[in-house]
C-alpha positions in Angstrom: 116.4 153.1 93.6 115.3 149.5 93.5 115.3 149.6 89.7 118.8 150.9 89.7 120.3 148.6 92.3 118.1 145.5 91.9 116.6 143.7 94.8 119.8 142.3 96.2 121.7 145.6 95.9 118.9 147.5 97.5 118.8 145.0 100.4 122.5 145.5 100.8 122.0 149.3 101.0 119.3 148.8 103.7 121.6 146.4 105.6 124.4 149.0 105.4 122.0 151.7 106.6 121.0 149.5 109.6 124.7 148.9 110.5 125.5 152.6 110.2 122.7 153.6 112.6 122.8 150.7 115.1 124.5 150.5 118.5 127.1 147.8 118.0 126.9 146.5 121.5 123.1 146.1 121.5 123.0 145.1 117.8 119.9 147.3 117.3 119.1 150.9 116.5 118.4 152.9 119.7 117.3 156.5 120.0 120.8 157.3 121.2 122.6 155.5 118.4 120.2 157.0 115.8 120.9 160.5 117.0 124.7 160.0 117.2 125.2 158.1 113.9 122.6 160.1 112.0 124.4 163.3 113.0 127.6 162.0 111.4 125.8 161.0 108.2 123.7 164.2 108.0 126.8 166.3 108.7 128.4 164.7 105.5 125.4 166.0 103.6 125.5 169.4 105.1 122.3 168.9 107.0 121.4 169.6 110.6 121.2 167.0 113.4 118.0 165.5 114.8 116.7 166.2 118.2 116.4 163.7 121.1 112.6 163.8 120.7 112.8 163.2 116.9 115.1 160.2 117.5 112.8 158.7 120.1 109.8 159.2 117.9 111.5 157.5 114.9 112.5 154.5 117.0 109.0 154.2 118.6 107.5 154.3 115.1 109.2 151.1 114.1 109.6 149.3 117.5 107.2 146.5 117.1 108.2 144.4 120.1 108.5 147.3 122.6 112.1 146.7 123.5 113.1 150.3 122.9 115.1 149.7 119.8 114.9 148.5 116.2 116.1 145.1 115.2 117.2 144.7 111.6 113.8 143.3 110.6 112.0 146.1 112.3 114.2 148.6 110.5 113.5 147.0 107.1 109.8 146.9 107.9 109.8 150.6 108.8 111.7 151.5 105.6 109.1 149.7 103.5 106.1 151.3 105.4 107.6 154.8 105.0 108.4 154.3 101.3 105.2 153.7 99.3 107.3 153.2 96.1 108.8 150.1 97.6 105.5 148.4 98.1 105.3 147.1 94.6 108.5 145.2 95.1 108.1 144.5 98.8 107.4 140.8 98.7 110.5 139.9 96.8 112.6 142.3 98.8 111.2 141.1 102.1 112.0 137.5 101.4 115.5 138.5 100.2 116.0 140.3 103.6 114.8 137.4 105.6 117.0 135.0 103.6 120.0 137.4 104.1 119.3 137.5 107.8 119.0 133.7 108.0 122.4 133.3 106.2 123.9 135.4 109.1 122.2 133.2 111.7 125.1 132.2 114.0 123.4 129.3 115.7 123.8 127.1 112.7 120.1 126.3 112.0 119.7 126.0 108.3 116.3 127.0 106.9 115.1 128.8 110.0 115.4 132.5 110.7 115.6 133.5 114.4 115.2 137.1 115.3 116.9 137.3 118.7 115.2 140.6 119.5 111.7 139.4 118.8 112.5 135.9 120.2 110.6 134.3 117.3 111.5 131.8 114.6 110.2 131.8 111.1 110.6 129.4 108.2 113.1 130.7 105.6 111.6 130.9 102.1 113.8 130.7 99.1 
């Protein structure tokens, strides 16, 4: 998929996936939003829905800060960990994701990425 879309296109797809699954009020993927939004996506593909327990387990798998949901970076990290084929291109894609998230930073700090869910700041690499 990365070869077909390129790094930027693939990151756009991950971003779109995050937005599809997230709770818009909390700006994170919760077990509830995952179950609700995955049901809609799976229904389009003729698949069955996921259970409450499956949704909770999926969120727990990627919830690095223990806040009960997945921030965009936690979601990206989880997708890379669960997709071994991505590991060869992971460094480039990771920094593309961080740069994209930094560009969306609404507090105006150029060159610094702040993950409001993890309450940390990191230097933006280009």
